[in-house]
N, C-alpha and C positions, 0 to 999 in steps of 0.2 A: 255770053250765053244769050241766045235768043229764046224767047218764049218762057221759060219758067224754072222748071225743076233743075237743081245742079246734078251733074253726072254722079252716078253711084261711085262711092269710094269704099273699097275694102279696108278693114281695120288691120294695121300692121301688127303682127304678133311674133314672138320668137319662133324662128325656124321657117318663116314663110308669111303668107297672107292668110288671115282667118276667113275660111269659106263658109263658117257656120256649122260644119259638121263636127261631131264629137271625135275625140282621139280614140285610138285603138286601145282596148283594155290590155294591161300587162298580164302575162301568164303568172299564175301563182305557183309556188313550189309544190312538187309532187309529195305532199304529205298525206299519208294514208289515214283517214279518219273512219275507216271501216270498224266493225266490231273487232276483228282480229286480222291483222296484217302479218303475212309470213313471208319472209325473204330468205333465200338460200345463197350461200357462197360456196362454190365448188372449188376445192383446193386439190383436185385429183391429180392434175399433171405435175405440179411441183411436189406433191407428197410422194408420187411414184419414183420421182427423181431424187427423193430424200433431201430436197432443198429446204422445206419447211415441215413443221409438225402440226397437223390440224388441231391437236389437243392444245398447243401453245396459243394458237390463233383464237380458239374458243375462250381460253383463259383471259387473253388480252381483251377480247370484246366484252367479257363479263366485268372486267375491271374499268374499262374505259367508257362504256355506254352511259350516257346521262339521262336520268329521269327526274323531272321536276328540278333541273339545274344542278343535280348532284351526281357524282360518279360513283360507281359501286352500290347504287341504290335501286337494283332491279326490281325487288320486291315481287309482286304478283303481276305487274303490268308488262314486263318483258321477261321472255324466257329464252334461254339459248341451249340447244342440245346438238349433238354431233352424231352423224351416222357415217362411219368410216372416214371418208375425206370431205364429207359435206357438212357445213355448219348451218343450222337452221336457226333463224331468229324470228320469234313470234312475239307481236306486241299488241297490247289492247290500247295503249295510249297512242296519240298521233305520232307516227314514226315515219321518217323519211328514208327512202331507199338510197338516196344520195348520201345520206349521213353514214350509211353502212359502207359505201364506197370510200368516203373520207377516212373512216376508221381502218379500212383495209389498206389504204395507201400509207397510212400512219404506221401500221404494223410492218409493212414492208420496208418503210424507211428505218424503223428501229432495228430491223434485222439486216440492214444494208443490202436489201434485195431489190430496191425501187428501180434501179437501172436495168435489171434483168427480167423482172416479172411485171405484167400489167393486169389490171382488173377491168374485164369487158362484161358487158351486159348481153347475154345471149337471148334472154326473154324479159319479160315485164316484171317478174318477181324474183329474178336471180342474177347473180354475178358469177364470174368465172375467173380464176387466176390462170394466166397463160405465160 
């Protein structure tokens, strides 16, 4: 080296070279922390074909939804009601829409319908069984 300063060397880090920039922040799970979050599961198509009973699905959700780590402990934080073939879940506590999909899949599996029905999200606050 002539003259003076050594050439710049980047520090090696896992996954490449550290260029000094910060990493991208990870997305957080979609947990609703609003005052009231209302989600809907529309069971109209399978109910019309008499594949499932919406009242059984409503009962399943009431038994399986966990509040503060305990099942069957809905209290006043979570309420479930049904209008014909739509099941509405209203929650004050932080409640994830993804958790509702998980429970829906679990219900379909318990009824041995997982191979024939899917749970699809047509909007931001609802799911639909097809």
